C-alpha positions as CSV (number, residue, x, y, z in Angstrom):
1,M,-208.5,190.8,-82.3
2,K,-210.1,189.6,-85.5
3,H,-210.6,185.9,-85.5
4,A,-210.5,183.5,-88.4
5,S,-213.9,182.6,-89.8
6,A,-215.3,179.3,-88.8
7,A,-214.3,176.4,-91.1
8,P,-214.3,172.7,-91.0
9,V,-211.7,171.2,-88.6
10,N,-209.8,168.5,-90.4
11,I,-206.9,166.5,-89.0
12,G,-204.3,165.3,-91.4
13,L,-201.8,162.3,-90.8
14,A,-198.1,162.7,-91.0
15,T,-195.2,160.4,-90.2
16,A,-191.5,161.1,-89.8
17,D,-190.4,158.9,-92.7
18,R,-186.8,160.3,-93.3
19,W,-185.2,158.6,-90.3
20,K,-182.2,156.3,-90.8
21,D,-181.4,155.9,-87.1
22,Y,-185.0,155.2,-86.0
23,A,-187.6,152.6,-86.7
24,L,-190.8,151.3,-85.0
25,L,-190.2,147.5,-85.1
26,D,-193.4,146.4,-83.5
27,C,-196.1,147.6,-80.8
28,G,-199.0,145.9,-78.8
29,N,-200.0,145.0,-75.3
30,E,-199.4,148.6,-74.4
31,Y,-195.7,148.5,-75.3
32,K,-193.5,149.6,-78.4
33,L,-190.3,148.1,-79.7
34,E,-188.0,150.7,-81.3
35,R,-184.6,151.0,-82.7
36,F,-182.6,154.0,-81.9
37,G,-179.4,153.8,-83.9
38,P,-177.6,150.5,-82.9
39,L,-179.9,149.9,-79.8
40,V,-183.5,148.4,-79.6
41,L,-185.6,149.5,-76.7
42,A,-189.0,148.3,-75.3
43,R,-191.0,150.9,-73.5
44,P,-194.6,151.4,-72.4
45,E,-197.1,152.9,-75.0
46,P,-200.7,153.1,-73.6
47,Q,-202.2,153.5,-77.1
48,A,-200.8,150.3,-78.4
49,V,-204.1,148.5,-77.4
50,W,-203.7,145.7,-79.9
51,A,-201.8,142.5,-79.8
52,P,-198.1,142.6,-81.0
53,S,-197.2,141.0,-84.1
54,L,-193.9,139.4,-82.9
55,E,-193.7,136.8,-80.2
56,A,-192.7,137.6,-76.7
57,S,-189.6,135.6,-77.2
58,E,-188.7,137.7,-80.1
59,W,-189.2,140.9,-78.2
60,K,-187.0,139.6,-75.4
61,K,-184.2,138.5,-77.9
62,R,-184.2,141.9,-79.7
63,A,-184.6,144.4,-76.9
64,Q,-181.4,145.4,-75.2
65,A,-183.2,147.5,-72.7
66,T,-186.8,147.3,-71.4
67,F,-188.4,149.7,-69.2
68,S,-191.1,148.6,-66.6
69,R,-193.3,151.0,-64.8
70,S,-193.1,151.2,-60.9
71,K,-196.2,149.8,-59.1
72,D,-196.0,152.7,-56.7
73,S,-195.4,155.5,-59.1
74,P,-196.8,155.0,-62.8
75,D,-194.6,158.0,-63.8
76,K,-191.4,156.3,-62.8
77,G,-189.8,152.7,-63.3
78,L,-186.8,150.6,-63.9
79,W,-184.8,149.5,-66.9
80,T,-183.8,146.0,-67.4
81,V,-180.6,146.1,-69.4
82,A,-178.6,143.6,-71.3
83,N,-174.9,143.2,-70.6
84,G,-172.8,145.5,-72.6
85,T,-175.4,147.9,-73.5
86,P,-174.2,151.4,-73.3
87,E,-175.8,154.0,-70.9
88,R,-175.4,156.8,-73.5
89,W,-175.3,156.7,-77.3
90,E,-175.8,158.9,-80.2
91,V,-178.1,159.1,-83.2
92,S,-178.4,161.6,-86.1
93,Y,-180.9,163.0,-88.5
94,A,-180.5,164.4,-91.9
95,L,-182.4,167.8,-91.9
96,Q,-182.1,169.3,-95.5
97,D,-178.4,170.0,-95.8
98,H,-177.7,169.7,-92.0
99,K,-177.0,166.6,-89.8
100,L,-178.5,167.0,-86.4
101,R,-176.9,164.9,-83.8
102,F,-178.6,163.8,-80.5
103,S,-177.0,162.2,-77.4
104,L,-179.4,159.7,-75.9
105,Q,-179.6,158.1,-72.5
106,R,-182.0,156.1,-70.4
107,T,-183.9,158.0,-67.7
108,G,-186.2,156.9,-64.9
109,F,-189.2,158.2,-66.6
110,K,-188.9,155.8,-69.7
111,H,-187.7,158.8,-71.9
112,I,-184.3,158.9,-73.6
113,G,-184.0,162.5,-74.7
114,L,-185.6,162.3,-78.1
115,F,-189.1,162.1,-79.6
116,P,-188.5,160.8,-83.1
117,E,-192.1,161.8,-84.4
118,Q,-191.1,165.2,-83.9
119,A,-188.9,165.1,-87.0
120,E,-191.9,165.9,-89.1
121,N,-192.2,169.1,-87.0
122,W,-188.5,169.9,-87.5
123,E,-188.9,169.7,-91.3
124,W,-191.9,172.0,-91.0
125,I,-190.1,174.6,-88.7
126,Y,-187.1,174.6,-91.0
127,S,-189.2,175.4,-93.9
128,A,-191.3,178.0,-92.0
129,V,-188.0,179.9,-90.9
130,R,-186.6,179.7,-94.5
131,S,-189.8,181.2,-95.9
132,L,-189.2,184.4,-93.6
133,G,-185.7,184.6,-94.9
134,G,-186.4,187.9,-96.7
135,A,-186.4,189.8,-93.4
136,A,-183.6,192.3,-92.8
137,S,-182.4,190.3,-89.8
138,A,-182.6,186.6,-88.9
139,P,-186.1,185.4,-87.7
140,K,-186.5,185.1,-83.9
141,V,-187.8,181.8,-82.7
142,L,-188.9,181.0,-79.1
143,N,-189.1,177.4,-78.1
144,L,-191.0,176.8,-74.8
145,F,-190.9,173.6,-72.8
146,A,-188.1,172.9,-75.1
147,Y,-186.6,169.7,-73.6
148,T,-183.4,168.6,-75.3
149,G,-183.7,171.0,-78.3
150,G,-184.8,169.2,-81.4
151,A,-186.9,172.1,-82.6
152,S,-184.4,174.6,-81.5
153,L,-181.7,172.9,-83.6
154,A,-184.0,172.7,-86.6
155,A,-184.8,176.5,-86.3
156,R,-181.1,177.4,-85.7
157,A,-180.0,175.1,-88.8
158,A,-182.5,177.1,-90.9
159,G,-180.9,180.5,-89.8
160,A,-183.1,181.5,-87.0
161,E,-182.0,183.4,-83.8
162,V,-183.3,180.9,-81.3
163,T,-184.3,181.3,-77.7
164,H,-184.6,177.8,-75.9
165,V,-186.6,177.9,-72.6
166,D,-187.0,174.9,-70.2
167,S,-187.4,174.8,-66.3
168,V,-185.1,171.8,-66.0
169,R,-181.3,172.7,-66.0
170,K,-180.4,169.1,-66.9
171,V,-182.2,169.0,-70.1
172,V,-181.2,172.4,-71.1
173,D,-177.6,171.3,-70.6
174,W,-178.5,168.2,-72.6
175,G,-179.8,170.4,-75.5
176,R,-176.6,172.4,-75.4
177,Q,-174.6,169.2,-76.0
178,N,-176.8,168.4,-78.9
179,Q,-176.2,171.8,-80.4
180,D,-172.4,171.3,-80.1
181,A,-172.7,167.8,-81.5
182,S,-174.7,169.1,-84.5
183,G,-172.0,171.8,-85.4
184,L,-174.3,174.7,-84.5
185,S,-173.9,177.6,-82.1
186,A,-175.4,180.8,-80.7
187,I,-178.8,179.4,-79.4
188,R,-179.8,181.3,-76.2
189,W,-180.3,178.9,-73.4
190,V,-182.8,179.9,-70.6
191,V,-183.5,177.8,-67.5
192,E,-186.9,179.3,-66.4
193,D,-190.6,178.8,-66.0
194,A,-192.1,179.2,-69.5
195,A,-195.2,181.3,-68.4
196,A,-193.0,183.6,-66.4
197,F,-190.5,184.1,-69.1
198,V,-193.3,184.9,-71.7
199,R,-194.8,187.5,-69.3
200,R,-191.5,189.2,-68.8
201,E,-190.8,189.2,-72.6
202,A,-194.1,190.8,-73.3
203,K,-193.3,193.7,-70.8
204,R,-190.0,194.1,-72.5
205,G,-191.8,194.5,-75.8
206,N,-189.8,191.6,-77.4
207,R,-191.2,190.0,-80.5
208,Y,-190.7,186.6,-82.2
209,A,-191.4,185.4,-85.7
210,G,-192.0,181.8,-84.5
211,I,-193.3,180.3,-81.2
212,V,-192.9,176.5,-80.6
213,L,-194.7,175.0,-77.5
214,D,-194.5,171.4,-76.1
215,P,-196.4,171.9,-72.8
216,P,-196.6,168.9,-70.3
217,A,-199.8,168.0,-68.6
218,Y,-198.2,168.9,-65.2
219,G,-194.9,170.5,-64.3
220,R,-192.7,172.5,-61.9
221,G,-190.7,175.6,-62.7
222,P,-187.1,176.0,-61.3
223,D,-188.6,177.9,-58.3
224,G,-191.5,175.6,-57.7
225,E,-193.9,177.3,-60.0
226,K,-196.8,175.1,-60.6
227,W,-198.0,174.2,-64.2
228,I,-201.3,172.6,-64.8
229,L,-202.2,172.4,-68.5
230,E,-206.0,173.0,-68.2
231,D,-205.5,175.9,-65.8
232,H,-202.7,177.7,-67.6
233,L,-202.7,176.9,-71.3
234,D,-205.2,179.8,-72.1
235,G,-203.3,182.3,-70.3
236,L,-200.0,181.3,-71.8
237,L,-201.2,181.4,-75.4
238,R,-202.8,184.8,-74.7
239,D,-199.4,186.1,-73.5
240,C,-197.7,184.4,-76.4
241,A,-199.9,186.3,-78.8
242,Q,-198.3,189.5,-77.6
243,L,-195.0,188.2,-78.7
244,M,-195.9,187.3,-82.1
245,E,-194.9,189.1,-85.2
246,P,-197.8,189.7,-87.6
247,N,-196.5,187.2,-90.1
248,G,-195.1,184.7,-87.7
249,F,-195.8,181.0,-87.1
250,V,-196.9,178.9,-84.2
251,V,-196.4,175.2,-83.4
252,L,-198.3,173.7,-80.4
253,N,-197.7,170.0,-79.7
254,L,-200.5,168.1,-78.0
255,Y,-199.0,164.7,-76.9
256,S,-199.2,165.5,-73.2
257,M,-202.6,167.4,-73.2
258,G,-205.3,164.8,-72.7
259,L,-207.5,167.3,-74.6
260,S,-209.2,167.4,-78.0
261,A,-207.3,168.7,-80.8
262,V,-210.2,171.0,-81.4
263,V,-209.3,172.8,-78.2
264,A,-206.0,173.8,-79.5
265,H,-207.5,174.8,-82.8
266,T,-210.0,177.1,-81.0
267,L,-207.4,178.6,-78.6
268,L,-205.0,179.5,-81.5
269,N,-207.9,181.0,-83.4
270,L,-209.0,183.0,-80.4
271,H,-205.5,184.5,-79.3
272,F,-203.6,184.7,-82.7
273,G,-206.6,185.3,-85.0
274,R,-205.7,182.7,-87.5
275,S,-206.7,179.2,-88.2
276,A,-204.5,176.4,-87.3
277,A,-203.8,173.1,-89.3
278,L,-204.0,170.0,-87.3
279,V,-201.9,167.1,-88.0
280,E,-201.6,163.7,-86.0
281,H,-198.2,162.2,-85.9
282,Y,-197.8,158.4,-86.3
283,A,-195.2,155.8,-86.8
284,E,-195.9,152.5,-88.8
285,D,-194.3,149.2,-87.9
286,P,-193.3,146.6,-90.6
287,H,-196.6,144.7,-89.8
288,G,-198.8,147.6,-91.0
289,K,-199.9,148.8,-87.5
290,R,-199.9,152.6,-87.1
291,L,-199.2,154.0,-83.6
292,P,-200.3,157.4,-82.9
293,F,-197.9,159.9,-81.2
294,G,-199.9,162.9,-80.6
295,T,-201.3,165.8,-82.5
296,V,-199.7,169.2,-83.5
297,A,-201.5,172.5,-84.3
298,R,-199.6,174.7,-86.5
299,I,-200.1,178.3,-87.9
300,A,-198.2,178.8,-90.9
301,P,-196.2,181.9,-91.5
302,L,-197.7,184.6,-93.8
303,P,-196.0,185.5,-97.0
């Protein structure tokens, strides 16, 4: 495969600034204070290495639920919840002329079913799908490690034929609920190990106009398949390249990588033969502090 010529690797900055139902209120001491719709949450955030702007008493007053990491397992923890705080609630996001709705709930891993910084990706994916609208049939988009489906909903809202793949049935069912709440339909929901699914699709000769990946650092497939990012990402992207339409697009999220963004740039260049644009997502609190939320590498669709 012919690779893109060497060029300076630049990283731009982008923030999801169209939210009505999300706001970063403060951050510091490795925590973040956020509003999701009517609820305010305090959760760990290792990159908030500075001091918070608000007093601890103000955080305690505002936060209706606070997550504390377990001493025995840093990946797990417990929520301290104020009386009357609902276990589940809903937020929405206005994507062009569509309203995406997301059901949220507290989990034992600090997550709540939504990464709000990804809204900037949703806007990009929506535009990428629409740019391919001249095709005879709807563009096919594959969303791998797809979690609760924000990118899947964005692609479907733009008119794509979407295949959503995640190894955890609970989050796939969660994504299906978000689809229904958003007034969308016909997303293909697949509970399977992402790497195994891609290999099988390549053997079948299937092709996609867009591929979205949000790989974790570590994970397990539904049948115990082991995923280690550093060991498997190269092979997965090589297999994904076999599925790509010549004019298609790629989105690779790097939040969980622990690797340089230049690694993703190099991998996409090697396997897809096209240069990727790098963007670091962040949110800014009312006190002027910018909190990074990871980098995304994106190959834009060709005209």
